[in-house]
C-alpha positions in Angstrom: 57.4 -7.7 49.3 60.1 -6.0 47.2 62.3 -9.1 47.3 59.3 -11.2 46.2 58.8 -9.0 43.1 62.3 -10.0 42.0 62.7 -13.5 43.3 59.4 -15.0 42.3 59.9 -14.6 38.6 63.7 -15.3 38.9 63.1 -18.6 40.6 60.3 -19.5 38.3 62.5 -18.8 35.3 65.2 -21.0 36.7 62.8 -23.9 37.2 61.2 -23.5 33.8 64.5 -24.4 32.0 64.2 -27.9 33.4 60.6 -28.6 32.6 59.9 -31.3 30.0 56.2 -30.4 29.5 55.5 -27.4 27.4 52.0 -27.2 28.8 53.4 -27.1 32.4 55.8 -24.4 31.3 53.0 -22.3 29.9 51.1 -22.8 33.2 54.1 -21.7 35.2 54.5 -18.6 33.0 50.9 -17.5 33.5 50.8 -18.4 37.2 54.0 -16.4 37.9 52.8 -13.4 35.8 49.5 -13.4 37.8 51.4 -13.7 41.1 53.7 -10.9 40.2 50.8 -8.6 39.2 49.0 -9.5 42.5 52.1 -8.5 44.4 52.3 -5.2 42.5 48.6 -4.5 43.3 49.4 -5.2 47.0 52.2 -2.6 46.9 49.7 0.0 45.9 48.1 -0.3 49.3 51.3 0.1 51.3 52.9 3.4 52.4 55.6 4.8 50.2 58.6 4.8 50.0 58.7 1.1 50.7 62.3 0.1 51.3 64.4 -3.0 51.9 68.1 -4.1 51.7 69.2 -1.0 53.7 67.5 1.2 51.2 69.2 -0.2 48.1 65.8 -1.3 46.9 62.8 0.9 47.3 59.4 1.6 45.7 58.7 5.3 45.2 56.1 6.9 42.9 58.2 6.4 39.7 59.1 2.9 40.7 55.5 1.9 41.3 54.2 3.5 38.1 56.7 1.7 35.8 56.6 -1.5 37.8 52.8 -1.6 37.3 53.2 -1.0 33.5 55.8 -3.8 33.3 53.8 -6.3 35.4 50.5 -5.6 33.6 52.0 -5.9 30.2 53.8 -9.1 31.2 50.5 -10.7 32.4 49.0 -9.7 29.0 51.9 -11.3 27.1 51.8 -14.4 29.3 48.1 -15.0 28.5 48.6 -14.2 24.8 51.5 -16.8 24.8 49.0 -19.5 25.6 47.8 -19.0 22.0 51.3 -18.1 20.6 53.0 -21.2 21.8 50.3 -23.7 20.8 51.8 -26.7 19.0 49.1 -26.4 16.3 50.5 -23.0 15.3 54.0 -24.3 14.7 55.5 -25.5 11.4 58.7 -27.4 10.7 61.9 -25.3 11.2 62.8 -25.6 7.6 59.3 -24.3 6.5 59.3 -20.5 6.5 58.2 -17.7 4.3 59.3 -14.0 3.9 62.1 -14.6 6.5 59.7 -15.7 9.2 59.4 -19.1 10.9 58.2 -20.6 14.2 60.6 -22.5 16.4 59.6 -26.2 16.6 61.8 -26.9 19.6 60.7 -27.0 23.3 59.6 -23.7 24.7 61.6 -24.0 28.0 64.2 -21.4 26.9 61.5 -19.0 25.7 59.5 -19.2 28.9 62.6 -19.2 31.2 64.1 -16.1 29.6 60.8 -14.3 29.7 60.6 -14.8 33.4 64.2 -13.8 34.0 63.5 -10.7 31.8 60.6 -9.8 34.2 62.9 -10.2 37.2 65.5 -8.0 35.7 63.0 -5.3 34.7 61.5 -5.4 38.2 64.9 -4.8 39.7 65.4 -1.8 37.4 62.3 -0.2 38.7 63.0 -0.7 42.4 66.8 0.0 42.3 67.8 3.0 44.4 71.5 2.5 44.1 72.7 3.6 40.7 75.2 0.7 40.5 72.4 -1.8 41.1 70.4 0.0 38.5 73.2 -0.4 36.0 73.6 -4.1 36.7 69.8 -4.6 36.3 69.7 -2.8 33.0 72.5 -5.0 31.7 70.6 -8.0 33.0 67.6 -7.1 30.9 69.9 -7.2 27.8 71.2 -10.7 28.6 67.8 -12.1 29.5 66.1 -10.8 26.4 68.7 -11.5 23.7 67.8 -15.2 23.4 64.1 -14.2 23.0 65.0 -12.2 20.0 66.7 -15.2 18.4 63.7 -17.5 19.2 62.8 -18.1 15.6 66.3 -19.4 14.8 66.5 -17.5 11.5 69.6 -15.7 10.2 67.7 -12.4 10.4 66.9 -13.2 14.0 70.5 -14.0 14.7 71.7 -10.7 13.1 69.1 -8.7 15.1 70.1 -10.4 18.4 73.8 -9.9 17.7 73.2 -6.2 16.9 71.1 -5.8 20.0 73.8 -7.3 22.2 76.6 -5.3 20.6 75.0 -1.9 20.5 73.3 -2.0 23.8 76.6 -3.3 25.4 78.4 -0.3 24.1 75.7 2.0 25.4 75.7 0.3 28.8 79.5 0.6 28.9 79.2 4.4 28.5 76.6 4.4 31.3 79.1 2.5 33.5 81.7 5.2 32.9 79.0 7.7 33.8 78.6 6.0 37.1 82.4 6.3 37.6 82.2 10.0 36.8 79.3 10.4 39.2 81.4 8.8 42.0 84.2 11.2 41.2 81.8 14.1 41.5 80.8 13.0 45.0 84.5 13.3 46.2 85.9 16.2 44.2 83.9 18.9 46.0 83.5 17.6 49.5 86.6 15.6 49.8 84.7 12.5 50.8 83.1 9.8 48.7 79.3 9.3 49.0 77.2 6.3 48.3 75.6 6.2 44.9 72.2 5.7 46.5 69.6 8.2 45.2 68.4 9.5 48.6 72.0 10.2 49.6 72.9 11.9 46.3 69.7 14.0 46.4 70.4 15.1 50.0 73.9 16.2 49.2 73.3 17.3 45.6 74.7 20.8 46.2 78.0 19.3 47.3 78.6 17.5 44.0 81.1 18.8 41.5 79.1 20.4 38.7 81.6 19.6 35.9 81.9 15.9 36.8 78.1 15.7 37.3 77.4 17.1 33.9 79.9 14.7 32.3 78.2 11.8 34.2 74.8 12.9 32.9 75.9 13.1 29.3 77.4 9.6 29.4 74.4 8.2 31.1 72.0 10.0 28.7 73.9 8.5 25.7 74.3 5.1 27.4 70.8 4.6 28.7 69.5 6.5 25.7 70.9 3.7 23.5 68.7 1.2 25.4 65.8 3.6 25.3 66.0 4.0 21.5 66.9 7.6 21.2 68.4 8.6 17.8 71.0 8.3 16.7 71.8 5.4 19.1 68.6 3.5 18.1 69.9 1.3 15.3 69.4 -1.9 17.2 65.7 -1.3 17.9 64.1 -1.7 14.4 65.8 -5.0 13.8 65.2 -6.4 17.3 61.5 -5.4 17.4 60.9 -6.7 13.9 62.6 -10.1 14.2 61.6 -10.9 17.8 58.4 -13.0 18.4 55.5 -10.6 18.7 55.0 -11.1 22.5 58.6 -10.3 23.0 58.3 -7.2 20.8 55.4 -6.1 22.9 57.6 -6.3 26.1 60.6 -4.7 24.4 58.6 -1.7 23.3 56.1 -1.4 26.1 58.2 -2.2 29.1 62.0 -2.4 28.4 62.2 1.1 26.9 60.5 2.5 30.0 63.2 0.9 32.2 65.9 2.9 30.3 63.7 6.0 30.5 63.4 5.6 34.3 67.3 5.5 34.5 67.5 8.8 32.6 64.8 10.3 34.9 66.8 9.3 37.9 69.8 11.3 36.6 67.6 14.3 35.6 66.2 14.3 39.1 69.7 14.5 40.5 70.5 17.4 38.2 67.4 19.3 39.3 68.4 18.8 42.9 71.9 20.1 42.1 70.6 23.2 40.4 71.7 22.0 36.9 68.3 21.0 35.7 68.4 23.3 32.6 71.5 21.6 31.4 69.8 18.2 31.3 66.6 19.6 29.9 68.3 21.1 26.9 70.0 17.9 26.1 66.8 15.9 26.4 65.0 18.3 24.1 67.8 18.0 21.5 67.8 14.2 21.5 64.0 14.1 21.7 63.5 16.2 18.6 66.2 14.4 16.8 64.6 11.1 17.5 61.1 12.3 16.4 62.5 13.7 13.2 64.7 10.7 12.4 61.9 8.3 13.0 59.4 10.3 11.0 61.7 10.3 8.0 62.3 6.6 8.3 58.6 5.8 8.6 58.0 7.3 5.1 59.8 4.4 3.4 58.6 1.5 5.6 56.8 -1.4 4.1 57.2 -4.0 6.9 54.5 -3.3 9.5 56.5 -4.6 12.5 59.4 -2.4 11.5 57.0 0.5 11.2 55.9 -0.1 14.8 59.5 -0.2 15.9 60.3 3.2 14.3 57.1 4.5 15.9 58.6 3.5 19.3 61.7 5.6 18.5 59.4 8.6 17.7 57.5 8.2 21.0 60.7 7.9 23.0 61.5 11.3 21.5 58.1 12.7 22.5 58.8 11.6 26.1 62.3 13.1 26.1 60.9 16.4 24.8 58.3 16.4 27.5 60.8 15.9 30.3 63.1 18.5 28.7 60.3 21.2 28.5 59.2 20.4 32.1 56.2 21.7 34.0 52.9 20.3 32.6 54.9 18.8 29.7 56.8 16.7 32.2 53.5 15.4 33.5 52.5 14.7 30.0 55.7 12.8 29.3 55.1 10.5 32.3 51.5 10.0 31.2 52.6 9.4 27.7 54.8 6.5 28.8 51.7 4.8 30.2 49.7 5.3 27.1 52.4 4.4 24.7 53.2 1.2 26.5 49.6 0.0 26.4 48.9 1.0 22.8 52.2 -0.3 21.4 51.9 -3.6 23.2 48.4 -4.1 21.8 49.7 -3.4 18.3 52.5 -5.9 18.5 50.2 -8.6 19.8 47.8 -7.9 16.9 50.8 -8.0 14.6 51.4 -11.5 15.8 47.9 -12.5 14.8 48.4 -11.0 11.3 51.8 -12.7 10.9 50.5 -16.1 12.0 47.9 -16.1 9.2 49.5 -14.2 6.4 53.1 -15.4 7.1 54.5 -12.2 5.8 55.7 -9.0 7.5 55.3 -7.0 4.3 52.3 -4.6 4.5 51.8 -5.0 0.7 51.0 -8.7 1.2 48.7 -8.3 4.2 45.7 -6.4 2.7 42.1 -6.8 3.6 42.4 -7.4 7.4 38.8 -6.5 8.1 37.7 -9.2 5.7 40.1 -12.0 6.7 40.7 -11.2 10.4 37.7 -9.0 11.4 38.5 -8.6 15.1 42.3 -8.3 14.7 41.6 -5.9 11.8 39.4 -3.7 14.0 42.0 -3.8 16.7 44.7 -2.9 14.3 42.8 0.1 13.1 42.0 1.2 16.7 45.6 0.7 17.8 46.9 2.7 14.9 44.5 5.6 15.6 45.7 5.5 19.2 49.4 5.4 18.4 49.3 8.4 16.0 47.6 10.5 18.7 44.0 10.6 17.5 41.3 11.6 20.0 39.8 10.4 22.2 42.7 8.0 23.0 45.1 8.7 25.8 48.1 9.5 23.6 46.2 12.5 22.2 45.8 13.9 25.7 49.5 13.3 26.7 50.8 14.8 23.4 48.6 17.8 23.9 49.9 18.3 27.4 53.5 18.3 26.1 52.5 20.7 23.3 50.8 23.0 25.8 54.0 23.0 28.0 56.2 23.8 25.0 53.9 26.7 24.0 53.9 28.0 27.6 57.7 27.9 27.7 57.9 30.2 24.6 60.2 27.8 22.7 58.5 28.1 19.4 61.3 26.2 17.6 60.5 23.2 19.8 56.8 23.7 19.1 57.4 23.7 15.3 59.7 20.7 15.3 57.4 18.8 17.6 54.3 19.4 15.4 56.1 18.8 12.2 57.5 15.4 13.3 54.1 14.3 14.7 52.3 15.3 11.5 54.8 13.5 9.3 54.7 10.3 11.4 50.9 10.4 11.4 50.8 10.5 7.6 53.4 7.8 7.1 51.9 5.3 9.6 48.3 6.0 8.5 49.2 5.4 4.8 50.6 2.0 5.5 48.2 0.8 8.2 44.9 1.9 6.6 45.7 0.2 3.3 46.3 -3.0 5.3 42.9 -2.7 6.9 40.8 -1.7 3.9 42.8 -3.0 0.9 41.9 -6.0 -1.2 43.1 -9.4 0.2 45.9 -11.0 -1.6 45.3 -13.5 -4.4 45.0 -16.3 -3.5 43.7 -15.2 0.0 45.5 -16.7 3.1 42.3 -18.8 3.6 39.0 -19.1 1.9 36.8 -17.4 4.5 37.1 -15.3 7.6 39.5 -16.8 10.1 38.3 -18.0 13.5 40.4 -16.1 16.0 41.3 -17.8 19.3 40.1 -16.0 22.4 43.6 -15.6 23.8 44.8 -14.0 20.6 42.4 -11.1 20.8 41.4 -10.8 24.5 44.6 -9.1 25.6 44.8 -6.7 22.7 41.2 -5.7 23.3 41.9 -5.1 27.0 44.9 -2.9 26.2 43.2 -0.9 23.6 40.2 -0.3 25.9 42.6 0.9 28.6 44.1 3.5 26.2 40.7 4.6 25.2 39.6 5.0 28.9 42.7 7.0 29.7 41.8 9.4 27.0 38.4 10.0 28.6 39.1 9.6 32.3 42.2 9.0 34.4 41.6 7.2 37.7 42.5 9.4 40.7 45.2 7.0 42.1 46.9 6.8 38.7 46.8 10.6 38.2 48.2 11.1 41.7 51.2 8.8 41.2 51.9 10.4 37.7 52.0 13.8 39.3 54.2 12.5 42.1 56.6 11.0 39.6 56.7 14.2 37.6 57.2 16.3 40.8 60.6 14.6 41.2 61.8 16.4 38.1 61.0 19.8 39.6 58.9 22.6 38.3 55.6 20.8 38.9 53.8 20.2 42.2 
């Protein structure tokens, strides 16, 4: 079952590069996404941990949670791509406006890289050997870089190059962290251990504290670069802004969670070694820094896709703070990752609808959404209310859990910084987004009357927004159980 989760999208991706028919390629994309999601749902009914390859690959609570998010979002993106890749939506390569254009070439590379991206992210979630985890995280970079350059514009090329360069530097630091971790296994006991998580957790007390701390710092900075924690986040606004909207949805909703999971693995090891407070302090520092930095950058944003990208930086900081505080805040951080993925993916898909009609990423040129795109305008408003933490959406609940944990810990400076950053981000995002929804349409309008919105362009954002709303009112028992199991790995909450 675990091998199928990796090999099915990998083989389908390899096949798609050789397909001549774009329609057949889209069918393969949707079929593979549905098959992968079906496999993930089947794993929910199997006992955990589910292991294979001598334990190198396994599905535990954290794996299953992030794998489900990844697979569910990918299925949504695949269905949305039926609309996004329609030939009728394409224009000649030379015809673009405001730095935006559609690629008029065959979609084989786009579909193939998407499927390989899914295979790489699936490997990240199930990897139990930290070396395999590192390789898989690097594979996500290589598979997704061509997707960022899909529009073949100079800004897309710059974003893809920055993404490759900065994330490669970060992943190199994480590799050195793996080397330091290997040294920590031998320096205290005199014998080298495997870098498999079960072995490391069992012998955590034998690891050298100094080398283990150094390994954690390198991996926090390295994987934190891929997660989008400030100040290592500079690739993220460009990549999310210039990538096709379905790709932006996966980058923000699924890829960032993969890096977050890698950091959680190391924090779990620190907890087992009795050094949990060391890791939690660093996570709080980078978390608050990310929240504050993103909030300040949001004030001056006029491009709505770039605004969503900086919002992702902010929410990665929220999750880091939650894990750093621990206890109920740790549960809130895991729950927040679920809510953020759903809401942000929905917003990026809606942004694709807006961009397709207005042909501009500037919020000042995309006014009057409710008049021009009624459904997408309503979805944009609902998604914005969700992402800024308004009740009754799920992000309000998860952010409240983190706040409650911070207050219970007595760290009032964390409480103050957390609330200030949230309030500033709320005001900055709402100012831009609400004017897009209620403002006057541009003159001349993008079209004379209300646009007819294809079903595939709105069905998936509707489903994702509804899920975020439901999670704010009621959390299914199986989901709540697995969130608590994943949080229990961090210690301090059972």
